[in-house]
N, C-alpha and C positions, 0 to 999 in steps of 0.2 A: 504494500500500500504506500503510495507516495504521500508527501507532506500535505499536498492540497486536499486529498481525500480525508486525511486525519483532521485537518482544520475544519472542513465543512461538516464532518460528521459530529462534531462537538457543539455545533451551533444549536441553541435551544429555539424551539418554535415560539412565535409570538402570535397574538390575535390580529387578524385582519378584519377590519370593519368595511363592509361593502355598501357604498352609497349610490343611489340612483338605480336606473334600470326599471324593469317591470314591477308594478306594485304586487304582483302575484308571487314574488319571491318571499317566502316566509321570513319573519324577523330572526328566527333561530338559525336560518341558513345564511344570514347576512354576517355572521361571525364565523370565521374560519381560522384554523391554525395553519400558519405558513412559516417558511424560513424568513428571517429578517432580510434576506438578500433578494427575495422574490420581487419582481417588478410588475408581473401580470398574473391574473387569476382567470381561469376559464371554468365557469360554473355550468354543469349540465342542468337544463331547465326546459321542460315541455317540448321535447323533441329537437332541441338545439342547444346552443351554448350562449351564455351571457358572458361578455368579456369585460374585465375590470383592469384598470391600470393604477399603479401606486401614485398617490398624490402627496402624502405627507406621513411623517411618523409622529406619534403622540408620545412625548417623553415627560413623565411626571416626576422622576427622581434621579435622572442621570442614567436610568436603565430603560432600554427600549421595551415598551410593554404592548403597544398597539400600533398598527399601520393602517392608514386610511387608503382605500382604493375607490375610484369612481368608475361608473359604468361608461363604456365607450361604444359598444356595438353588440349586436346579436348575429350569430351565424346559425344556419340550419344544418341538421345532420344530412349527409349525403346518402342517397338510396342505393 
């Protein structure tokens, strides 16, 4: 295992808060656990995917706890 793999495997997940998109996305689904390095989230939803991009990190005590993502687009599943 190289040093890069060791470094990324020790990163603790943080909460991602998903803003925007369809109102049919349940509130409990709008909170996801992700790597603090993630820039995008693709959420399966009603036969397609809702895409979210990182907009900001919420830092309350010097420790990254939550990351805000905003909705950018929807794509449909291919048949």
